[in-house]
RODO-2510 file (C-alpha; in nm, 4 decimals, decimal comma):
residues 332
     n   res          X          Y          Z
     1     x    -0,4944     2,2859    -0,7902
     2     x    -0,7023     2,3433    -1,1031
     3     x    -0,5746     2,3663    -1,4552
     4     x    -0,7207     2,6456    -1,6684
     5     x    -0,8113     2,6399    -2,0368
     6     x    -0,5317     2,7049    -2,2811
     7     x    -0,4732     3,0748    -2,3353
     8     x    -0,2244     3,3270    -2,4608
     9     x    -0,1238     3,6147    -2,2397
    10     x    -0,1133     3,9644    -2,3799
    11     x     0,1986     4,1855    -2,3702
    12     x     0,2984     4,3709    -2,0610
    13     x     0,5921     4,5573    -1,9067
    14     x     0,8712     4,3624    -1,7401
    15     x     1,1118     4,5191    -1,4955
    16     x     1,1345     4,8472    -1,6826
    17     x     1,3076     4,6909    -1,9847
    18     x     1,0292     4,7779    -2,2274
    19     x     1,0239     4,4148    -2,3431
    20     x     0,6997     4,2162    -2,3509
    21     x     0,6347     3,9846    -2,0594
    22     x     0,8229     3,6593    -2,1043
    23     x     1,0917     3,8125    -2,3306
    24     x     1,4270     3,9798    -2,2744
    25     x     1,5186     4,3095    -2,4488
    26     x     1,6482     4,1140    -2,7493
    27     x     1,3103     3,9459    -2,7937
    28     x     1,4202     3,6033    -2,6704
    29     x     1,1627     3,4026    -2,4782
    30     x     1,2432     3,3788    -2,1059
    31     x     0,9088     3,2853    -1,9509
    32     x     1,0087     2,9260    -1,8876
    33     x     1,3353     3,0359    -1,7255
    34     x     1,1584     3,2621    -1,4734
    35     x     0,9175     3,0084    -1,3265
    36     x     1,1630     2,8361    -1,0920
    37     x     1,2315     3,1631    -0,9096
    38     x     0,8902     3,3262    -0,9283
    39     x     0,7250     3,3188    -0,5864
    40     x     0,3779     3,3546    -0,7369
    41     x     0,4105     3,0533    -0,9682
    42     x     0,2370     2,7272    -0,8833
    43     x     0,4704     2,5096    -0,6689
    44     x     0,4534     2,2166    -0,9128
    45     x     0,5682     2,4293    -1,2053
    46     x     0,8386     2,5997    -0,9992
    47     x     0,9552     2,2526    -0,9007
    48     x     0,9660     2,1078    -1,2513
    49     x     1,1498     2,4139    -1,3865
    50     x     1,4018     2,4042    -1,1034
    51     x     1,4440     2,0270    -1,1372
    52     x     1,5304     2,0526    -1,5065
    53     x     1,7890     2,3195    -1,4309
    54     x     1,9317     2,1179    -1,1401
    55     x     1,9469     1,7955    -1,3418
    56     x     2,0748     1,9358    -1,6698
    57     x     2,2408     2,2667    -1,5832
    58     x     2,0162     2,4925    -1,7892
    59     x     1,6753     2,6563    -1,7472
    60     x     1,3712     2,5442    -1,9479
    61     x     1,2598     2,7200    -2,2616
    62     x     0,9019     2,6009    -2,2050
    63     x     0,6945     2,4603    -1,9190
    64     x     0,3566     2,3020    -1,9922
    65     x     0,0875     2,1492    -1,7750
    66     x    -0,1512     1,8797    -1,8983
    67     x    -0,4529     1,7690    -1,6948
    68     x    -0,5299     1,4128    -1,5984
    69     x    -0,8450     1,3037    -1,7802
    70     x    -1,1262     1,0567    -1,7213
    71     x    -1,4228     0,8907    -1,8864
    72     x    -1,7776     0,9695    -1,7808
    73     x    -2,0470     0,7097    -1,7409
    74     x    -2,1804     0,7781    -2,0930
    75     x    -1,9913     0,6231    -2,3885
    76     x    -1,7560     0,8614    -2,5653
    77     x    -1,7718     1,1381    -2,3046
    78     x    -1,4466     1,2460    -2,1419
    79     x    -1,3379     1,5393    -1,9270
    80     x    -1,0235     1,6825    -1,7698
    81     x    -0,9470     1,6867    -1,3990
    82     x    -0,7965     1,9789    -1,2114
    83     x    -0,4730     1,7929    -1,1352
    84     x    -0,1859     1,8322    -1,3846
    85     x     0,1268     1,6672    -1,5140
    86     x     0,4050     1,9187    -1,5789
    87     x     0,6838     1,8999    -1,8366
    88     x     0,9783     2,1354    -1,8793
    89     x     1,1952     2,1303    -2,1910
    90     x     1,5037     2,3019    -2,3302
    91     x     1,6321     2,2570    -2,6866
    92     x     1,9671     2,1028    -2,7733
    93     x     2,1660     2,0926    -3,0968
    94     x     2,3934     1,7905    -3,0417
    95     x     2,1415     1,5119    -3,1001
    96     x     2,1311     1,4123    -2,7333
    97     x     1,8208     1,3535    -2,5218
    98     x     1,8517     1,3997    -2,1445
    99     x     1,5516     1,2758    -1,9470
   100     x     1,4733     1,3145    -1,5772
   101     x     1,1797     1,2924    -1,3373
   102     x     1,1436     1,3408    -0,9642
   103     x     0,9329     1,0258    -0,9718
   104     x     1,2489     0,8379    -1,0750
   105     x     1,5304     1,0330    -0,9063
   106     x     1,7950     0,7630    -0,9536
   107     x     1,7052     0,6916    -1,3161
   108     x     1,7902     1,0013    -1,5175
   109     x     1,9510     0,9221    -1,8496
   110     x     2,1407     1,0735    -2,1420
   111     x     2,0788     0,8927    -2,4721
   112     x     2,1220     0,9751    -2,8417
   113     x     1,8116     1,0665    -3,0381
   114     x     1,7876     0,7875    -3,2961
   115     x     1,5106     0,8380    -3,5498
   116     x     1,4921     0,4810    -3,6778
   117     x     1,5829     0,1316    -3,5693
   118     x     1,5986     0,0060    -3,2112
   119     x     1,5945     0,2629    -2,9341
   120     x     1,9068     0,2855    -2,7156
   121     x     1,9105     0,1259    -2,3717
   122     x     1,7456     0,3408    -2,1016
   123     x     1,5479     0,3073    -1,7756
   124     x     1,2002     0,1640    -1,8235
   125     x     1,0203     0,4852    -1,7235
   126     x     1,2024     0,6849    -1,9964
   127     x     1,0974     0,4614    -2,2858
   128     x     0,7578     0,6263    -2,3340
   129     x     0,8762     0,9916    -2,3384
   130     x     1,1618     0,8836    -2,5658
   131     x     0,9051     0,7340    -2,8046
   132     x     0,7246     1,0687    -2,8067
   133     x     1,0515     1,2535    -2,8742
   134     x     1,1323     1,0235    -3,1663
   135     x     0,7882     1,0761    -3,3196
   136     x     0,8237     1,4526    -3,2845
   137     x     1,1728     1,4494    -3,4353
   138     x     1,0501     1,2523    -3,7367
   139     x     0,7904     1,5264    -3,7835
   140     x     1,0614     1,7930    -3,7688
   141     x     1,0431     1,8997    -3,4037
   142     x     1,3519     1,8723    -3,1876
   143     x     1,5872     1,6780    -3,4122
   144     x     1,8786     1,8457    -3,2358
   145     x     1,7821     1,6875    -2,9057
   146     x     1,6100     1,8004    -2,5871
   147     x     1,6583     1,8285    -2,2131
   148     x     1,3301     1,7164    -2,0555
   149     x     1,1898     1,6868    -1,7046
   150     x     0,8451     1,5405    -1,6324
   151     x     0,6542     1,5370    -1,3046
   152     x     0,2972     1,4434    -1,2152
   153     x     0,0870     1,5674    -0,9245
   154     x    -0,0786     1,2246    -0,8743
   155     x     0,0588     0,8725    -0,8544
   156     x    -0,0805     0,5606    -1,0182
   157     x    -0,2463     0,4763    -0,6855
   158     x    -0,5067     0,7465    -0,7536
   159     x    -0,6439     0,5362    -1,0367
   160     x    -0,6457     0,8014    -1,3100
   161     x    -0,4522     0,7294    -1,6293
   162     x    -0,1008     0,8723    -1,6010
   163     x     0,0409     0,7975    -1,9466
   164     x    -0,1845     1,0148    -2,1642
   165     x    -0,1388     1,3465    -1,9782
   166     x     0,2372     1,2842    -1,9599
   167     x     0,2509     1,2111    -2,3350
   168     x     0,0650     1,5338    -2,4126
   169     x     0,2682     1,7458    -2,1706
   170     x     0,5941     1,6167    -2,3205
   171     x     0,4780     1,6760    -2,6777
   172     x     0,3606     2,0302    -2,6084
   173     x     0,6709     2,1306    -2,4113
   174     x     0,9138     1,9880    -2,6669
   175     x     0,7395     2,1420    -2,9676
   176     x     0,7162     2,4759    -2,7873
   177     x     1,0860     2,4649    -2,6938
   178     x     1,1853     2,4026    -3,0564
   179     x     0,9635     2,6615    -3,2297
   180     x     0,9809     3,0419    -3,2384
   181     x     0,8228     3,2344    -2,9479
   182     x     0,4524     3,2995    -2,9911
   183     x     0,3948     2,9894    -3,2039
   184     x     0,1183     2,7752    -3,0571
   185     x     0,1663     2,3992    -3,1026
   186     x    -0,0844     2,2387    -3,3380
   187     x    -0,2759     2,0175    -3,0961
   188     x    -0,4631     1,8252    -3,3629
   189     x    -0,1353     1,7380    -3,5317
   190     x     0,0156     1,6297    -3,1995
   191     x    -0,2872     1,4116    -3,1268
   192     x    -0,2338     1,2340    -3,4585
   193     x     0,1388     1,1916    -3,3934
   194     x     0,0779     1,0432    -3,0502
   195     x    -0,1897     0,8088    -3,1833
   196     x     0,0567     0,6756    -3,4387
   197     x     0,3530     0,6510    -3,2027
   198     x     0,1627     0,5076    -2,9056
   199     x    -0,1346     0,3124    -3,0412
   200     x    -0,1855     0,1455    -2,7033
   201     x    -0,2904     0,4787    -2,5498
   202     x    -0,6430     0,6016    -2,4868
   203     x    -0,7147     0,8394    -2,7738
   204     x    -1,0261     0,9827    -2,6090
   205     x    -0,8291     1,0776    -2,2979
   206     x    -0,5615     1,2453    -2,5102
   207     x    -0,8290     1,4521    -2,6816
   208     x    -0,9610     1,5585    -2,3426
   209     x    -0,6100     1,6638    -2,2393
   210     x    -0,5631     1,8680    -2,5572
   211     x    -0,9121     2,0147    -2,6004
   212     x    -1,1092     2,0047    -2,2738
   213     x    -1,3065     2,3023    -2,1455
   214     x    -1,3658     2,3949    -1,7851
   215     x    -1,7073     2,2816    -1,6665
   216     x    -1,7760     2,0772    -1,9809
   217     x    -1,7351     1,7229    -2,1064
   218     x    -1,6021     1,6491    -2,4533
   219     x    -1,7673     1,4007    -2,6854
   220     x    -1,4691     1,2193    -2,8334
   221     x    -1,6584     1,0176    -3,0955
   222     x    -1,4921     0,7634    -3,3227
   223     x    -1,3580     0,9952    -3,5930
   224     x    -1,0709     1,2199    -3,4723
   225     x    -1,1073     1,4341    -3,7858
   226     x    -1,4566     1,5519    -3,6864
   227     x    -1,5016     1,8661    -3,4723
   228     x    -1,5364     1,8172    -3,1003
   229     x    -1,8734     1,8489    -2,9337
   230     x    -1,9115     1,9690    -2,5770
   231     x    -2,1840     1,9187    -2,3202
   232     x    -2,2221     2,0889    -1,9846
   233     x    -2,0706     1,8931    -1,6974
   234     x    -2,0090     2,1130    -1,3958
   235     x    -2,1029     1,9440    -1,0670
   236     x    -2,0076     2,2495    -0,8620
   237     x    -2,2629     2,4619    -1,0498
   238     x    -2,5437     2,2388    -0,9198
   239     x    -2,4145     2,2118    -0,5623
   240     x    -2,2719     1,8675    -0,6255
   241     x    -1,9282     1,7161    -0,5789
   242     x    -1,7260     1,4856    -0,7991
   243     x    -1,4782     1,2799    -0,5980
   244     x    -1,2356     1,0059    -0,6885
   245     x    -1,2613     0,7165    -0,4448
   246     x    -0,9478     0,4997    -0,4564
   247     x    -0,9183     0,1795    -0,2569
   248     x    -0,5874     0,0934    -0,0913
   249     x    -0,5605    -0,2545    -0,2379
   250     x    -0,2853    -0,3932    -0,4560
   251     x    -0,3994    -0,3594    -0,8202
   252     x    -0,3337    -0,7308    -0,8763
   253     x    -0,5162    -0,8455    -0,5623
   254     x    -0,8118    -1,0763    -0,6368
   255     x    -1,0300    -0,8818    -0,3902
   256     x    -0,9876    -0,5481    -0,5687
   257     x    -1,3147    -0,5707    -0,7622
   258     x    -1,5049    -0,6643    -0,4471
   259     x    -1,3446    -0,3795    -0,2523
   260     x    -1,4488    -0,1271    -0,5168
   261     x    -1,8038    -0,2657    -0,5246
   262     x    -1,8255    -0,2452    -0,1465
   263     x    -1,7061     0,1158    -0,1459
   264     x    -1,9649     0,2107    -0,4093
   265     x    -2,2415     0,0364    -0,2157
   266     x    -2,1522     0,2228     0,1039
   267     x    -2,1356     0,5550    -0,0820
   268     x    -2,4748     0,4929    -0,2456
   269     x    -2,6427     0,4127     0,0851
   270     x    -2,5016     0,7353     0,2292
   271     x    -2,6434     0,9495    -0,0522
   272     x    -2,4146     0,9283    -0,3565
   273     x    -2,5996     0,9815    -0,6846
   274     x    -2,3877     0,7692    -0,9192
   275     x    -2,0485     0,6033    -0,9558
   276     x    -1,8433     0,4806    -1,2516
   277     x    -1,4833     0,3830    -1,3344
   278     x    -1,2602     0,6632    -1,4726
   279     x    -1,1136     0,4399    -1,7432
   280     x    -1,2345     0,2088    -2,0164
   281     x    -1,3543    -0,1406    -1,9224
   282     x    -1,0788    -0,3989    -1,9144
   283     x    -0,9973    -0,7468    -1,7900
   284     x    -0,8775    -0,6030    -1,4600
   285     x    -1,0656    -0,3439    -1,2541
   286     x    -0,9045    -0,0088    -1,1903
   287     x    -0,8088     0,1148    -0,8480
   288     x    -1,0762     0,3799    -0,8193
   289     x    -1,4248     0,4980    -0,9084
   290     x    -1,5642     0,8446    -0,9671
   291     x    -1,8534     0,9299    -0,7378
   292     x    -2,1043     1,2103    -0,7953
   293     x    -2,2862     1,3221    -0,4821
   294     x    -2,4730     1,6204    -0,3393
   295     x    -2,2478     1,8730    -0,1659
   296     x    -2,4237     1,8247     0,1662
   297     x    -2,3676     1,4463     0,1590
   298     x    -1,9891     1,4546     0,1179
   299     x    -1,9073     1,4185     0,4885
   300     x    -2,1675     1,1452     0,5339
   301     x    -2,0387     0,9459     0,2374
   302     x    -1,6784     0,9675     0,3533
   303     x    -1,7750     0,8650     0,7061
   304     x    -1,9853     0,5711     0,5887
   305     x    -1,7130     0,4316     0,3638
   306     x    -1,4445     0,4813     0,6296
   307     x    -1,6532     0,3147     0,9008
   308     x    -1,7327     0,0138     0,6836
   309     x    -1,3714    -0,0472     0,5783
   310     x    -1,2356     0,0020     0,9320
   311     x    -1,4987    -0,2406     1,0630
   312     x    -1,3730    -0,5073     0,8260
   313     x    -1,0090    -0,4394     0,9140
   314     x    -0,9241    -0,2908     0,5738
   315     x    -0,7415     0,0347     0,4865
   316     x    -0,9760     0,3304     0,4444
   317     x    -1,0058     0,4397     0,0785
   318     x    -0,8683     0,7735    -0,0326
   319     x    -1,1012     1,0542    -0,1429
   320     x    -0,9807     1,3122    -0,3926
   321     x    -1,1882     1,6128    -0,5012
   322     x    -1,2080     1,6479    -0,8800
   323     x    -1,2751     1,9798    -1,0528
   324     x    -1,3763     1,9661    -1,4195
   325     x    -1,0880     2,1574    -1,5721
   326     x    -0,9673     2,2994    -1,9000
   327     x    -0,7087     2,1779    -2,1496
   328     x    -0,3304     2,1658    -2,1372
   329     x    -0,1655     2,5061    -2,1214
   330     x     0,1685     2,6758    -2,1344
   331     x     0,2778     2,7976    -1,7932
   332     x     0,3986     3,1551    -1,8145
***
């Protein structure tokens, strides 16, 4: 599953109505509404569109995907992975926010959209998207409220940051749902809004989510106002593989760092070229490392790591193929 660079589809016929694709004869946007029942749509986006309708009784006005992102070994370089978070949104006019996620099936919530002061009580998972919705409403997007459903294709166990792609997917879907059809969200503005609302987030990863290009890495730099620079980073083009190696150890376990180091050592002996963590350095190690290796050494690396961990009576790490993908996009 690989996300593509952001794009805008051209007009086309739809069912003999004479209306452009994604619109009804009156010119209203219907592309988000069609995804749940379109057999050719990606299963994740069909699911998130259907889930919003099932949870809130109305189809989405917009469905967006946002790629997970990761740091490269060089400082300031980030890229997007071909695994997305999806968000579906529908506008409201009664000042109510209704939030749901298949990752938290028993914790959907309906809360008022309060622009200032303490946020209303809600499940813990909903606090972050609610913070995004409040920031957007203060900027003039979605003050009437929103129905929102969010779903990722990876869990935290994979070791890639989950918050930043979800933040971006929510922001894009909500802005799109509350603006006229054909209006592209201003990604630079949204990046600034998210940085202000969620200062604990990884700004470089957000920029990768918003602005990444397929087969390239983005140089985030320190000044978000400066233009992005891109450098080629396409392992597949040089017969190489980029894989995420995630150990099956509790993230708070004292042996996690040693388990990661052992996995990297095994991979290196079997032919891996390099390995690095997908996130920024911190007091605690992450759950995974990114490993770059020649295509022909993939099976040998997997076998070597699996044999070593089985021999020591430990769960075999997971391997996940990573394609260097493009930026967040509207799903039509």
